[in-house]
C-alpha positions as CSV (number, residue, x, y, z in Angstrom):
1,M,-0.1,0.0,-0.1
2,A,2.9,2.6,0.3
3,P,4.1,4.4,-2.7
4,H,5.8,2.0,-5.2
5,R,9.4,2.7,-5.8
6,T,11.1,1.7,-9.0
7,D,14.9,1.3,-8.2
8,R,16.9,0.3,-11.5
9,P,17.6,-3.5,-11.4
10,R,21.3,-4.4,-10.7
11,D,23.1,-6.0,-13.8
12,V,23.7,-9.4,-12.2
13,R,26.0,-11.6,-14.2
14,C,26.7,-15.1,-13.6
15,G,30.4,-16.3,-13.4
16,R,31.9,-19.3,-15.2
17,G,30.6,-22.8,-14.4
18,R,33.1,-25.8,-13.8
19,T,33.3,-26.6,-17.4
20,G,34.3,-23.2,-18.3
21,A,31.3,-22.4,-20.4
22,H,29.3,-19.3,-20.0
23,P,25.8,-19.9,-18.5
24,R,22.9,-18.2,-19.8
25,R,22.3,-15.0,-18.5
26,R,19.1,-14.1,-16.5
27,P,16.6,-12.1,-18.8
28,P,16.2,-8.7,-17.3
29,A,13.4,-8.3,-15.0
30,V,10.2,-6.7,-16.4
31,R,9.1,-3.7,-14.5
32,P,5.6,-2.4,-14.6
33,A,4.8,0.7,-16.3
34,V,4.3,3.5,-13.7
35,I,2.7,6.7,-13.1
36,R,5.2,9.4,-11.7
37,I,3.4,12.2,-9.6
38,S,5.0,15.7,-9.9
39,E,2.4,17.5,-7.6
40,S,0.0,15.7,-5.3
41,G,-2.4,18.5,-4.4
42,V,-3.4,19.2,-0.7
43,R,-3.9,15.2,-0.1
44,S,-4.2,12.3,-2.3
45,T,-4.5,8.5,-2.0
46,V,-4.8,5.4,-3.9
47,Q,-8.6,4.2,-3.4
48,D,-10.7,1.7,-5.0
49,R,-14.5,0.6,-4.1
50,G,-13.6,-0.5,-0.7
51,R,-12.2,-3.3,1.5
52,F,-15.5,-5.5,2.5
53,G,-15.9,-8.3,4.7
54,H,-13.7,-7.1,7.9
55,L,-15.8,-4.9,10.0
56,R,-15.7,-7.8,12.5
57,S,-12.1,-7.3,12.8
58,G,-12.8,-3.5,13.3
59,V,-11.7,-2.5,9.6
60,P,-13.8,-0.4,7.9
61,P,-14.4,-0.3,3.8
62,A,-12.6,3.0,3.3
63,G,-12.4,3.3,-0.5
64,A,-13.9,6.4,-2.6
65,A,-15.7,8.7,-0.7
66,D,-17.7,9.6,-4.1
67,P,-18.0,5.8,-5.1
68,H,-19.8,6.6,-8.3
69,A,-17.3,9.3,-9.6
70,L,-14.6,6.7,-9.2
71,A,-16.8,4.0,-10.7
72,A,-17.3,6.2,-13.9
73,A,-13.7,7.3,-14.1
74,N,-12.9,3.4,-14.4
75,A,-15.7,2.7,-16.8
76,L,-14.5,5.3,-19.1
77,V,-11.0,4.0,-19.4
78,G,-12.1,0.4,-19.8
79,N,-11.0,-0.7,-16.1
80,R,-13.0,-3.4,-14.0
81,A,-15.2,-2.1,-11.4
82,D,-12.8,-3.2,-8.6
83,A,-9.8,-1.1,-10.2
84,A,-7.9,1.4,-8.1
85,G,-7.5,5.1,-8.9
86,I,-6.5,8.3,-7.0
87,E,-8.6,10.2,-5.0
88,I,-7.4,13.7,-5.0
89,I,-8.3,16.7,-2.3
90,G,-6.9,19.8,-3.5
91,T,-5.4,20.8,-6.8
92,P,-3.3,21.0,-9.0
93,F,-2.3,17.2,-9.3
94,R,0.2,16.8,-12.1
95,F,1.7,13.6,-13.3
96,T,3.3,11.7,-16.4
97,C,3.2,8.1,-17.3
98,D,6.3,6.1,-18.8
99,D,3.9,4.5,-21.4
100,S,0.7,5.6,-23.2
101,R,-2.5,5.5,-21.2
102,L,-6.2,6.5,-21.2
103,V,-6.9,8.8,-18.5
104,A,-10.2,10.1,-17.1
105,V,-11.0,12.4,-14.2
106,T,-14.4,12.7,-12.4
107,G,-15.8,14.4,-9.5
108,R,-17.6,17.8,-9.0
109,D,-16.3,20.9,-10.9
110,V,-13.2,19.0,-12.4
111,S,-11.1,19.2,-15.6
112,L,-7.9,17.8,-17.1
113,A,-5.0,19.5,-19.1
114,T,-2.6,18.2,-21.6
115,R,-2.0,20.8,-24.2
116,T,-5.4,22.0,-23.8
117,R,-7.8,21.9,-21.0
118,L,-10.7,19.4,-21.1
119,D,-13.8,19.0,-19.0
120,G,-13.9,16.1,-16.7
121,W,-16.2,13.1,-17.1
122,G,-14.5,12.1,-20.5
123,S,-11.7,9.9,-21.5
124,V,-8.5,11.1,-23.0
125,F,-5.5,9.3,-24.5
126,V,-2.1,10.6,-23.2
127,R,1.1,9.5,-24.4
128,A,4.3,8.4,-22.7
129,G,5.9,11.2,-20.7
130,Q,3.2,13.7,-21.4
131,M,2.5,16.1,-18.5
132,V,-0.9,15.9,-17.3
133,T,-2.6,18.2,-14.9
134,V,-5.8,17.7,-12.9
135,H,-7.7,20.9,-11.7
136,S,-10.7,21.2,-9.4
137,G,-13.1,24.1,-8.6
138,E,-13.8,26.1,-5.6
139,R,-16.5,23.7,-4.9
140,T,-14.7,20.4,-5.3
141,R,-14.3,18.0,-2.1
142,F,-13.0,15.0,-4.1
143,A,-11.7,14.6,-7.5
144,Y,-10.8,10.9,-9.1
145,L,-8.2,9.9,-11.5
146,A,-8.2,6.6,-13.2
147,L,-5.8,5.2,-15.7
148,S,-6.3,2.5,-18.0
149,G,-5.1,-0.7,-16.3
150,G,-5.4,0.9,-12.9
151,I,-3.2,1.5,-10.1
152,A,-1.6,-1.9,-9.3
153,T,-0.2,-1.3,-5.7
154,P,0.0,-4.5,-3.6
155,A,-3.9,-5.2,-2.1
156,V,-4.1,-5.8,1.7
157,L,-7.2,-7.7,3.1
158,G,-8.3,-7.7,-0.5
159,S,-8.1,-4.1,-1.6
160,R,-5.8,-1.3,-2.6
161,A,-7.9,1.2,-0.6
162,T,-5.8,3.6,1.5
163,Y,-7.3,3.8,5.4
164,L,-4.8,6.5,7.2
165,P,-6.2,5.7,10.8
166,A,-5.0,2.2,10.5
167,G,-1.8,3.0,8.6
168,L,-3.1,1.2,5.4
169,G,-1.4,3.0,2.7
170,A,-0.2,6.9,2.9
171,P,-1.0,10.0,1.4
172,L,0.9,10.4,-2.0
173,R,3.7,12.8,-2.3
174,A,5.5,14.7,-5.2
175,G,8.1,12.3,-6.5
176,D,6.2,9.0,-5.8
177,T,5.8,6.4,-8.4
178,L,2.8,4.0,-8.8
179,P,2.7,0.9,-10.8
180,L,0.2,0.4,-13.3
181,G,-1.5,-2.6,-14.5
182,E,-1.8,-3.9,-18.2
183,A,-3.8,-1.7,-20.3
184,D,-5.8,-3.2,-23.3
185,A,-7.4,0.3,-24.3
186,G,-5.8,2.4,-27.0
187,P,-6.0,5.8,-28.7
188,E,-9.3,4.6,-30.5
189,D,-10.8,4.2,-27.5
190,A,-10.5,7.8,-26.4
191,G,-13.3,10.4,-26.4
192,R,-16.1,8.4,-24.4
193,L,-18.3,10.6,-22.2
194,I,-20.6,9.8,-19.3
195,A,-23.2,12.4,-18.1
196,P,-21.7,13.9,-14.7
197,T,-23.5,13.7,-11.3
198,T,-25.9,16.5,-10.5
199,Y,-24.2,17.9,-7.4
200,D,-27.3,19.8,-6.5
201,G,-27.6,19.4,-2.6
202,R,-30.4,16.7,-2.8
203,A,-29.7,13.1,-1.7
204,R,-32.3,10.3,-1.4
205,A,-32.5,8.4,1.7
206,M,-34.7,5.4,3.2
207,A,-36.3,5.7,6.6
208,G,-34.7,3.9,9.4
209,P,-33.6,1.4,10.6
210,H,-34.2,2.9,13.9
211,D,-36.9,5.7,13.0
212,D,-39.5,4.1,15.3
213,R,-37.3,4.9,18.1
214,F,-37.7,8.5,17.7
215,E,-40.6,10.8,19.0
216,A,-43.6,11.2,16.6
217,G,-43.1,13.7,13.8
218,A,-39.0,13.4,14.0
219,L,-38.9,11.7,10.8
220,E,-41.0,13.9,8.8
221,R,-39.2,16.9,10.3
222,F,-35.9,15.3,9.1
223,F,-37.0,15.0,5.8
224,A,-38.5,18.6,5.5
225,A,-35.2,20.2,7.1
226,T,-32.5,22.1,5.3
227,Y,-29.1,21.4,6.9
228,V,-26.0,22.8,6.4
229,I,-22.4,21.2,6.3
230,D,-20.3,21.5,9.1
231,A,-16.6,22.3,8.7
232,A,-15.7,19.3,11.1
233,S,-16.8,16.8,8.0
234,D,-14.3,14.5,6.8
235,R,-14.0,11.0,5.0
236,Q,-15.5,9.3,8.2
237,G,-18.5,11.7,8.1
238,T,-20.7,14.5,7.0
239,R,-21.7,16.4,9.9
240,L,-25.0,18.5,9.7
241,G,-26.3,21.9,11.2
242,G,-29.5,23.0,11.7
243,A,-32.5,22.3,13.6
244,P,-31.7,19.4,16.0
245,I,-33.6,16.2,16.1
246,A,-34.4,14.9,19.7
247,S,-32.4,11.8,20.1
248,P,-34.3,8.9,21.9
249,A,-34.0,8.7,25.5
250,G,-31.8,5.5,26.8
251,E,-29.1,4.0,25.4
252,L,-29.1,1.8,22.1
253,Q,-26.9,-1.4,21.9
254,S,-24.0,-1.1,19.5
255,C,-24.7,-2.5,16.2
256,G,-22.8,-2.6,12.8
257,V,-23.2,0.8,10.7
258,V,-22.8,1.4,6.8
259,A,-21.8,4.1,4.8
260,G,-25.0,6.5,4.5
261,A,-26.2,5.7,7.9
262,V,-27.7,8.9,9.3
263,Q,-26.8,8.8,13.1
264,V,-28.3,11.1,15.6
265,P,-26.1,11.7,18.7
266,R,-27.4,13.2,21.8
267,G,-26.8,16.7,20.8
268,G,-29.4,16.2,18.0
269,A,-27.0,17.2,14.9
270,P,-27.2,14.5,12.3
271,I,-24.0,12.5,11.0
272,V,-23.8,10.8,7.5
273,L,-21.4,8.1,7.7
274,L,-18.9,7.9,4.7
275,A,-16.3,5.6,3.5
276,D,-14.0,5.7,6.6
277,H,-17.0,5.4,9.0
278,Q,-16.5,3.3,12.3
279,T,-17.5,-0.3,12.1
280,T,-20.0,-0.1,15.2
281,G,-22.2,2.6,16.6
282,G,-24.8,3.3,19.7
283,Y,-26.5,6.1,18.3
284,P,-29.7,5.8,16.5
285,V,-30.0,6.0,12.6
286,I,-33.0,7.8,11.5
287,A,-32.4,7.2,7.8
288,T,-29.9,5.8,5.4
289,V,-28.8,7.5,2.4
290,I,-28.8,5.4,-0.8
291,A,-25.8,4.2,-2.4
292,V,-26.0,5.9,-5.5
293,D,-26.2,9.3,-3.8
294,L,-23.6,8.8,-1.3
295,G,-21.3,11.1,-3.3
296,K,-23.6,13.8,-3.4
297,V,-23.3,14.1,0.2
298,A,-19.4,13.5,0.5
299,Q,-18.9,16.3,-1.9
300,R,-20.9,19.1,-0.3
301,M,-18.6,21.9,1.2
302,P,-18.8,23.4,4.5
303,G,-21.3,26.1,4.6
304,E,-23.5,24.4,1.7
305,S,-26.8,23.3,2.2
306,L,-28.1,19.6,1.9
307,R,-31.5,17.9,2.0
308,F,-32.8,14.7,1.8
309,Y,-35.8,13.1,0.1
310,R,-37.3,9.9,1.1
311,V,-37.3,6.8,-1.3
312,E,-38.4,3.0,-0.5
313,R,-36.2,0.4,-0.9
314,D,-37.7,-0.6,-4.4
315,E,-36.6,2.8,-5.7
316,A,-33.0,2.7,-4.2
317,L,-32.6,-0.6,-6.1
318,D,-33.8,0.8,-9.4
319,A,-31.5,3.5,-8.8
320,L,-28.4,1.3,-8.5
321,R,-29.5,-0.9,-11.6
322,A,-30.0,2.2,-13.6
323,E,-26.3,3.5,-12.6
324,R,-24.8,0.0,-13.4
325,R,-26.5,0.1,-16.8
326,A,-25.1,3.6,-17.5
327,L,-21.5,2.5,-16.4
328,D,-21.8,-0.9,-18.5
329,G,-23.1,1.3,-21.5
330,V,-19.7,3.4,-21.5
331,R,-17.2,0.7,-20.5
332,I,-14.9,-0.3,-23.1
333,S,-15.3,-4.3,-23.9
334,A,-12.4,-6.0,-23.5
């Protein structure tokens, strides 16, 4: 999970054997192609769709804070859905690759520059050694960079996702190199587009699972309220300011939690759990943001507003299926 270093292999030559014949030379080691980072933004990390199946061991999924944006970037360059990319907080982020690659950048208000500046949510063919710069706007919280072949750092517990609190991976720095996987896509595959997410301050959520523990009318007030993003929000959760929700009296037994869970602590200010959420929690969960809209919450900046709209389970599943169809429609066939 640490940034990959590509030291030049030594020229190791064999000596003569007992017969005096020169043994065959070992073929040179094949080094993977790499991305070389020239500028790393404020904080950038390797992320994929997450590390699952380890909550019982106290390890959260991590992964992209805006899962749809990373998934879209991977689809645009022909990667598998579980491929790793780079999550960028604060730009510019500059890099070169030592071979030619398809590149895509997604997120809120993002663009990519080579010789010219291009809008995000499209694929671009970048030649070996060509400098590429990722730009983001004032309203961008997370940008996502995908390269054909994906970032090929070693997987830990089945994932390449960085989780800084546990020391799984590290922030990227200028001068770092990262290995890239084999890429099948070529220049003929560039120019694909996908509709950007509408980051409009609205997110769909289902009621519960603890909505019945709140006082009468609390759920309706939650869905009617307009919240303001608190400056303490991070990859663990988006904290909301606004009219407080009265938390149920008494303690709840701690239980497992998921990304999208809207916890209500004793103070009444809701918290939407994100990728780096804790594995268990004792605060009641009044609602759960649907998977497709997690990025709409994660991308809100401090001081911006956010409202929730109630949907049922079938609507949440329909939205997830529609997202997958859209990604499959743009993904390059192997």
